[in-house]
Structure formats: structure tokens, C-alpha cells
C-alpha positions as MATLAB code, in Angstrom:
seq = 'MESDPPFQETYKTLLRDHFMEEKHTERVILDQKFFVGDKNEVLPIIDLSRLSVGEYHDQEECKREIADAAKQWGFFQVVNHGISGEIFARMKCEQAKLFRQPFYEKANGKLLNLPTDCYRWGTPTATSPTQFAWSEAFHIPLTHVSGIKEFNSTLSSTIEEFAEVVSELAQRIAEILAESLGCSRSTSTFFSKSGLPAGSCYLRMNRYPPCPISSKVFGLMPHTDSDFLTILHQDQVGGLQLVKDGKWISVQPNPEALIINIGDLFQAWSNGTYKSIEHRVVSNREVERFSIAYFSCPSSDTVIQSCVQPSIYKTFSFREYRKQVQEDVKSTGTKIGLPRFLL';
ca = [
     -15.593  -28.432  -71.334;
     -14.403  -25.409  -73.290;
     -13.692  -23.758  -69.948;
     -11.087  -26.368  -68.944;
      -7.408  -25.652  -69.614;
      -5.797  -27.942  -72.237;
      -3.658  -29.837  -69.740;
      -3.151  -33.057  -71.668;
      -2.595  -31.398  -75.022;
      -0.052  -28.908  -73.702;
       1.876  -31.254  -71.409;
       1.531  -34.558  -73.259;
       5.262  -34.726  -74.016;
       6.192  -34.270  -70.368;
       3.840  -37.010  -69.230;
       4.505  -39.458  -72.039;
       8.316  -39.141  -71.979;
       8.519  -39.409  -68.192;
       6.442  -42.532  -67.865;
       8.132  -44.205  -70.811;
      11.458  -43.555  -69.085;
      10.152  -44.936  -65.790;
       9.030  -48.125  -67.511;
      12.289  -48.491  -69.408;
      14.456  -48.209  -66.292;
      12.090  -50.396  -64.252;
      11.736  -47.766  -61.550;
       8.523  -47.494  -59.575;
       6.219  -44.868  -61.029;
       3.762  -42.827  -59.050;
       0.748  -44.839  -58.009;
      -2.353  -44.126  -56.011;
      -0.687  -45.071  -52.713;
       1.685  -42.134  -53.134;
      -1.272  -39.768  -52.874;
      -3.041  -41.338  -49.908;
      -2.893  -39.342  -46.682;
      -3.408  -40.606  -43.143;
      -6.953  -39.835  -42.011;
      -6.425  -40.860  -38.390;
      -4.572  -37.653  -37.476;
      -6.932  -34.715  -36.975;
      -5.870  -31.135  -37.616;
      -6.410  -29.002  -34.478;
      -9.764  -27.202  -34.369;
      -9.793  -23.996  -32.304;
     -12.963  -22.196  -31.190;
     -12.250  -18.468  -31.506;
     -15.451  -17.406  -29.745;
     -13.529  -17.728  -26.477;
     -11.468  -14.687  -27.430;
     -14.484  -12.397  -27.272;
     -17.052  -13.979  -24.950;
     -14.989  -16.188  -22.671;
     -13.456  -15.451  -19.282;
      -9.834  -14.380  -19.082;
      -8.754  -17.980  -18.501;
     -10.648  -19.091  -21.620;
      -9.077  -16.323  -23.700;
      -5.562  -17.265  -22.615;
      -6.229  -20.950  -23.221;
      -7.430  -20.167  -26.742;
      -4.277  -18.136  -27.426;
      -2.109  -20.982  -26.133;
      -3.877  -23.431  -28.434;
      -3.208  -21.172  -31.423;
       0.485  -20.842  -30.567;
       0.862  -24.567  -29.847;
      -0.760  -25.497  -33.172;
       1.529  -23.065  -35.024;
       4.568  -24.637  -33.334;
       3.597  -28.293  -33.615;
       1.553  -28.395  -36.822;
       2.031  -25.123  -38.710;
      -1.640  -25.586  -39.608;
      -4.894  -25.343  -37.678;
      -8.600  -24.839  -38.216;
     -10.690  -22.120  -36.603;
     -14.435  -22.153  -35.989;
     -16.721  -19.428  -34.642;
     -14.380  -16.993  -36.329;
     -17.048  -14.308  -36.725;
     -17.231  -14.408  -40.521;
     -20.643  -15.079  -41.985;
     -21.103  -18.232  -44.022;
     -23.156  -16.137  -46.426;
     -19.979  -14.317  -47.522;
     -18.282  -17.609  -48.339;
     -21.346  -18.835  -50.228;
     -21.392  -15.703  -52.400;
     -17.657  -15.930  -52.962;
     -17.954  -19.577  -54.054;
     -20.828  -18.700  -56.422;
     -18.908  -15.864  -58.083;
     -15.768  -17.975  -58.243;
     -17.589  -20.843  -59.966;
     -19.161  -18.483  -62.524;
     -15.747  -17.018  -63.309;
     -14.115  -20.385  -63.918;
     -17.007  -21.444  -66.173;
     -15.940  -18.845  -68.732;
     -14.190  -20.106  -71.891;
     -10.533  -20.903  -71.385;
      -9.298  -18.480  -74.039;
     -11.136  -15.600  -72.342;
      -9.577  -16.424  -68.990;
      -6.125  -16.791  -70.514;
      -6.049  -13.526  -72.466;
      -6.528  -11.388  -69.347;
      -9.426   -9.363  -70.736;
     -12.105  -11.137  -68.739;
     -11.431   -9.099  -65.596;
      -9.070   -6.402  -66.884;
      -6.180   -8.109  -65.096;
      -2.610   -8.718  -66.258;
      -2.367  -12.002  -68.150;
      -0.151  -13.546  -65.455;
      -2.987  -13.250  -62.924;
      -4.570  -16.319  -64.510;
      -2.430  -19.393  -64.040;
      -2.837  -23.032  -64.979;
      -0.588  -26.067  -65.074;
       3.125  -25.680  -64.385;
       5.282  -24.305  -67.232;
       8.509  -25.012  -65.308;
       7.667  -28.675  -64.585;
      10.251  -31.258  -65.632;
       8.394  -34.236  -64.130;
       4.806  -35.068  -63.143;
       5.594  -34.512  -59.460;
       6.196  -30.840  -60.275;
       2.954  -30.499  -62.216;
      -0.304  -28.922  -60.977;
      -3.612  -30.050  -62.477;
      -5.379  -26.842  -61.524;
      -6.203  -23.320  -62.606;
      -6.236  -20.179  -60.492;
      -6.792  -16.459  -60.471;
      -4.047  -14.732  -58.513;
      -5.508  -11.330  -57.606;
      -3.491   -8.689  -55.706;
      -5.904   -6.596  -53.678;
      -4.544   -3.503  -55.413;
      -6.098   -4.833  -58.645;
      -9.606   -5.426  -57.324;
     -10.866   -1.947  -58.170;
      -9.971   -2.556  -61.821;
     -12.352   -5.527  -61.898;
     -15.355   -3.388  -60.988;
     -16.228   -2.142  -64.475;
     -16.065   -5.698  -65.844;
     -17.740   -7.546  -62.969;
     -19.008   -5.330  -60.171;
     -20.569   -8.219  -58.246;
     -17.304  -10.164  -58.131;
     -15.366   -7.023  -57.243;
     -17.599   -6.113  -54.303;
     -17.662   -9.709  -53.067;
     -13.863   -9.941  -53.143;
     -13.566   -6.626  -51.283;
     -15.969   -7.782  -48.580;
     -14.279  -11.169  -48.289;
     -10.780   -9.677  -48.130;
     -11.745   -7.133  -45.479;
     -13.075   -9.661  -42.978;
     -10.372  -12.240  -43.630;
      -7.567   -9.677  -43.329;
      -8.925   -8.657  -39.931;
      -8.780  -12.288  -38.844;
      -5.209  -12.606  -40.154;
      -4.172   -9.527  -38.184;
      -5.766  -10.927  -35.052;
      -4.034  -14.290  -35.368;
      -0.666  -12.663  -36.156;
      -0.834  -10.507  -33.046;
      -1.686  -13.516  -30.863;
       1.260  -15.457  -32.253;
       3.604  -12.507  -31.769;
       2.385  -11.997  -28.207;
       3.133  -15.648  -27.449;
       6.767  -15.016  -28.438;
       6.967  -11.958  -26.219;
       7.330   -9.712  -29.245;
       3.911   -8.068  -29.224;
       5.058   -4.451  -28.914;
       7.414   -4.537  -31.883;
       5.021   -6.709  -33.821;
       1.945   -4.520  -33.508;
       3.925   -1.771  -35.205;
       5.541   -4.158  -37.677;
       2.344   -5.770  -38.884;
       0.204   -2.639  -38.931;
       2.753   -0.534  -40.836;
       4.527   -2.979  -43.095;
       3.728   -6.600  -42.318;
       0.126   -7.115  -43.372;
      -1.000   -4.060  -45.330;
      -4.119   -4.876  -47.357;
      -2.583   -3.502  -50.536;
       0.272   -6.028  -50.618;
      -1.853   -9.066  -49.858;
      -3.639  -11.110  -52.473;
      -6.339  -13.688  -53.069;
      -5.911  -16.895  -54.998;
      -9.105  -18.450  -56.317;
      -8.442  -22.091  -57.162;
     -10.248  -24.670  -59.262;
      -9.097  -28.268  -59.555;
     -10.830  -29.857  -62.575;
     -11.489  -33.612  -62.666;
      -8.221  -35.298  -63.597;
      -8.227  -38.462  -65.752;
      -4.691  -39.291  -64.586;
      -5.261  -38.536  -60.909;
      -2.879  -41.307  -59.830;
      -0.007  -39.607  -61.644;
      -0.180  -35.851  -60.966;
      -1.086  -33.512  -58.135;
      -3.787  -30.885  -58.103;
      -1.128  -28.697  -56.504;
       2.396  -29.992  -55.948;
       4.025  -30.040  -52.480;
       5.150  -26.575  -51.383;
       5.261  -24.070  -48.547;
       3.714  -20.597  -48.698;
       5.972  -17.564  -49.179;
       3.961  -15.254  -46.926;
       3.240  -14.606  -43.247;
      -0.123  -16.297  -42.902;
      -2.537  -18.011  -45.250;
      -6.261  -18.323  -44.579;
      -8.046  -20.917  -46.688;
     -11.708  -21.636  -47.316;
     -12.315  -24.911  -49.147;
     -15.361  -26.799  -50.363;
     -16.359  -30.267  -49.187;
     -14.555  -32.313  -51.837;
     -11.297  -32.687  -49.919;
      -7.789  -33.213  -51.241;
      -5.640  -30.958  -49.054;
      -2.796  -32.790  -47.329;
       0.084  -31.661  -45.121;
       3.216  -33.185  -43.631;
       3.151  -34.147  -39.955;
       5.950  -36.163  -38.359;
       7.247  -37.235  -41.747;
       3.970  -38.499  -43.189;
       1.181  -36.959  -45.214;
      -2.030  -36.130  -43.339;
      -5.364  -35.597  -45.085;
      -7.320  -32.557  -43.933;
     -10.978  -33.511  -43.696;
     -13.301  -30.738  -44.949;
     -15.246  -28.900  -42.259;
     -17.957  -26.537  -43.550;
     -17.755  -24.423  -40.394;
     -13.980  -23.984  -40.376;
     -11.307  -21.863  -41.957;
      -7.820  -23.320  -42.320;
      -4.879  -21.184  -41.227;
      -1.263  -22.006  -41.946;
       2.063  -20.416  -41.151;
       4.069  -19.059  -44.076;
       7.826  -18.939  -44.638;
       8.130  -15.332  -43.481;
       6.508  -16.037  -40.114;
       8.795  -19.026  -39.620;
      11.815  -16.820  -40.294;
      10.480  -13.966  -38.161;
       9.805  -16.360  -35.261;
      13.284  -17.854  -35.681;
      11.841  -21.255  -36.506;
       9.420  -21.399  -33.579;
       6.382  -21.422  -35.855;
       6.500  -23.885  -38.728;
       5.842  -23.295  -42.405;
       4.774  -26.793  -43.359;
       4.849  -28.455  -46.748;
       1.384  -29.161  -48.122;
      -0.228  -30.296  -51.362;
      -3.545  -30.994  -53.053;
      -4.214  -34.397  -54.582;
      -6.227  -34.497  -57.779;
      -9.635  -36.123  -58.121;
     -10.728  -38.216  -61.082;
     -14.463  -37.639  -60.653;
     -15.245  -34.169  -59.321;
     -13.909  -30.633  -59.387;
     -12.746  -28.852  -56.253;
     -12.830  -25.150  -55.341;
     -10.955  -23.190  -52.718;
     -10.003  -19.596  -52.061;
      -6.925  -18.504  -50.148;
      -5.978  -15.170  -48.632;
      -2.218  -14.566  -48.427;
      -0.898  -12.056  -45.891;
       2.191  -10.550  -47.470;
       4.435   -7.619  -46.589;
       5.482   -4.864  -48.931;
       8.448   -5.787  -51.129;
      10.894   -3.639  -49.183;
       9.936   -5.068  -45.801;
      12.958   -6.523  -44.014;
      12.408   -9.884  -42.360;
      14.545  -10.255  -39.262;
      14.076  -12.839  -36.528;
      12.522  -11.344  -33.411;
      14.318  -13.966  -31.297;
      18.103  -13.928  -31.059;
      20.481  -15.451  -31.904;
      18.913  -15.851  -35.303;
      19.269  -18.965  -37.424;
      18.294  -16.993  -40.547;
      19.922  -14.195  -42.490;
      18.147  -10.862  -42.599;
      16.435  -10.433  -45.958;
      13.781   -8.377  -47.685;
      10.592   -9.852  -49.085;
      11.764   -8.794  -52.549;
      14.998  -10.753  -52.128;
      13.087  -13.802  -50.939;
      10.658  -13.808  -53.858;
      13.490  -13.304  -56.332;
      15.405  -16.281  -54.933;
      12.301  -18.478  -55.010;
      11.620  -17.528  -58.633;
      15.221  -18.224  -59.635;
      15.167  -21.634  -57.956;
      11.888  -22.620  -59.568;
      13.183  -21.554  -62.965;
      16.487  -23.420  -62.633;
      15.413  -26.532  -60.698;
      11.659  -26.779  -61.270;
      10.974  -26.538  -57.557;
      11.037  -24.053  -54.685;
      13.841  -24.296  -52.137;
      12.700  -21.493  -49.833;
      14.025  -20.809  -46.353;
      17.008  -23.218  -46.435;
      18.590  -20.682  -48.822;
      18.610  -18.132  -46.005;
      20.017  -20.175  -43.125;
      23.103  -18.779  -41.460;
];
């Protein structure tokens, strides 16, 4: 398709040279088993309706389940979250139409009046297939959404509606998690004034095209998220996996659920109580996959300091954290993240 990025043409040297080297040195190359996740473990599913219609006991039990999942898994699913499925359907429709546009129009930044780096595909810094992402994405800061309106008013209004309801859910979950740590008073001020302002958050619309070498590369390589919270809506294709107890777990698609995961900043802020867990997306040889993620980020100057003392992490700003991540990716091909900031 003329809409697909030229993955094989652009990265053929990386793939060819790596696998020739693997064969020459008789090392084991990536095979399909490397990408298989355990399907017996089930990601926690939490019914949020208890927060609004349940008795006090039900509300507290729901909050405990959220905190326990954040501590033990770093990931959980929520159902009855109060967001209409119709919003997700419209978002998926607009997202699919956008990705169907010719590759060169997406890449030149003129399609939506966005900076060229808002459209991303592949992995320019990759030095091996394990660092490569067979995917394309639009990374859209919410401050840029208004600029889309004159080019695509339907997409712009849909993104605004989607972001509004999902950001409210993120705020709600963040406050519950903070309350569980006994830090609710400081946190309500922190998150409302600097922690989760809509203007510093962003959406990432993802498409994972069919991959002819799906046994060799990821759709999205293993990583953690450099934010407070991520809220993900995915289609029914599957492919998301996360680490639990040292092994990869496959997250089975649930059309009624949103997936929430803890980011690096929340792990640091909670002094390691809540876990920012490594996750990845495996590629699919036959079908494309769509997802959309909302990332709750602070302003660049926001200082991240553990609310529980003594802290195991240095105090740092979000700007410092992003800069370190970018430097590590550039120099090593991979993100190091929070271990850089341990005391």
C-alpha cells in the first residue's frame, strides 16, 4: 500500500547485516518463541461503577483493587468507566482514515499542520532488530489539536472529546492512587496545578501494519512509559504484552475495557510503590492493529520528588528526565530510565 512506511527498504541493511552476523557466529537468532506471551495469567479487571453507585464498602474495595494492581502489576483494565463506546468507535474511524493517507503526505507534516516529528515510524536509532518498531504513529500534544481544525475539523473535534473524557479518568485514578499512599492532600494540589494539566499531555495514535518478518521484529520494542499514567484503547487484534514475575504476559483484548498502566514518574513519585512495567507489542504477519494512548504528563519544569521518605530516587524535573532518556536512546539505542536516577 502506498500508505505504508517503507520499512524494508529503509532498514534493509540493519536487518540483513544483523542476521548474517547471527548466522556466522552460530548464535541463536530471534524466533517466534521469543514473541510468545503466557496467556494463562489474566490482567486484573476492575469495575469502576462501584465508585459512583456502590456502597461505601464497595467504593473502598474498588480503590484497594486499583492500588493493589498498580503495586503488583503496574497494569490493569477498567470496565464501566463511564466513557461511551461511541467515542472510541469515532476515534478509531478517524484514526484509520488518517493512516490510509499516502506515506509521503503523512511524513511531510502538512497533512494535519503538525511539526514533522509528530509523525513517527520505524526506529532511526536502532542498531539491532530488537530495538526496531514495525509501526507508525501520530504523536499529538494536546496543545497542537487546535491547529488541526482547519485541515480536519472532524478529527480535531473527536480528539478533543476523547482527550477530555480520558483525562478526567486519569485524574480520578491518580487521586485514588495518591490517597492510597496517604498523600492525597499534597497530590490533589500537585496533579491539578502541575501534574496532569491537559496542555502538557498528549495522544499517540498507533498503527501496526502487517509485518512479513513478524518473527524477527517487534511492533513496538520493550519499554516503559515516561509519564505518570497511560490510558490505552486497543482494537481486538491483540499483541500487547507485559512483564510479570520475569515472564511476558499477553494481554487479551477486551472490547469493554481500557488499559491503564503506571508510568516512570508515578513510580518515582510513589518511591517505587507503584510499578512502571516494561511492555511491548508483537508484530502480526496477517493483519494490522490500531490503538490510541493518552499520556498524562507534567509540565517540563515540574519537579518529581518522592512523596514517601526516605526516597530511593533523586529529585529531578520532567525536563531533566526526558533529556536523559533522549541521550541514552541516542548513545545506546535503548532507554535506561529510572535506574539513572537512583540514589
